[in-house]
C-alpha positions as CSV (number, residue, x, y, z in Angstrom):
1,M,0.0,0.0,0.0
2,K,1.3,3.4,-1.0
3,G,-0.8,6.3,0.3
4,N,-4.3,5.4,-0.7
5,E,-3.2,3.2,-3.6
6,L,-2.6,-0.5,-3.7
7,A,0.6,-1.5,-5.5
8,N,0.1,-4.0,-8.3
9,D,2.8,-6.7,-7.9
10,M,1.1,-9.3,-10.0
11,N,1.6,-8.1,-13.5
12,G,3.5,-4.8,-13.1
13,L,0.6,-2.6,-14.0
14,M,0.0,0.8,-12.4
15,P,-1.2,1.1,-8.8
16,V,-4.9,0.9,-8.2
17,Q,-6.8,3.5,-6.1
18,L,-9.5,1.7,-4.3
19,R,-12.9,3.4,-4.4
20,K,-15.3,1.4,-2.2
21,A,-15.7,-1.8,-0.3
22,T,-18.6,-4.3,-0.9
23,S,-20.6,-6.0,1.7
24,Q,-18.5,-9.1,1.1
25,G,-15.3,-7.2,2.0
26,E,-14.1,-6.8,-1.6
27,Y,-12.5,-3.6,-2.7
28,V,-13.3,-2.0,-6.1
29,G,-11.3,0.3,-8.2
30,L,-11.3,1.7,-11.7
31,L,-8.5,2.1,-14.2
32,Q,-9.1,4.5,-17.1
33,P,-7.8,3.3,-20.5
34,W,-6.0,6.6,-21.2
35,E,-4.2,6.4,-17.8
36,I,-3.2,2.8,-18.5
37,L,-1.8,3.7,-21.9
38,T,0.2,6.6,-20.4
39,Y,1.6,4.4,-17.7
40,L,2.5,1.7,-20.2
41,E,4.4,4.2,-22.4
42,E,6.2,5.9,-19.4
43,H,7.3,2.5,-18.0
44,E,8.1,0.8,-21.3
45,I,5.7,-2.1,-20.6
46,N,5.0,-4.2,-23.6
47,N,2.4,-6.8,-22.7
48,P,0.2,-8.3,-25.5
49,I,-2.9,-8.0,-23.3
50,F,-2.9,-4.3,-24.0
51,K,-2.4,-4.6,-27.8
52,H,-5.9,-3.5,-28.7
53,L,-6.5,-1.0,-25.8
54,K,-7.7,2.4,-27.0
55,E,-8.1,5.6,-25.0
56,E,-11.9,5.7,-25.6
57,D,-12.5,2.2,-24.3
58,N,-14.5,1.6,-21.1
59,P,-12.7,1.7,-17.7
60,W,-11.2,-1.5,-16.3
61,V,-12.9,-2.6,-13.1
62,V,-10.5,-4.0,-10.5
63,I,-11.9,-6.2,-7.7
64,I,-9.7,-7.3,-4.8
65,S,-10.8,-10.0,-2.4
66,E,-9.3,-12.4,0.0
């Protein structure tokens, strides 16, 4: 945890700012495509999962649970 962001140590993607907790104790965050693309460019990350990602795509929902 860094400030109010959770570090992503699974695939090297950007930290996730958690927005809310569910009644099941899960935490939810959003990653905006334009923020992902900027992060990938700045950190020289070349992962094929992002090959077709565009700035105007829908946000990625991140759910963290035990």
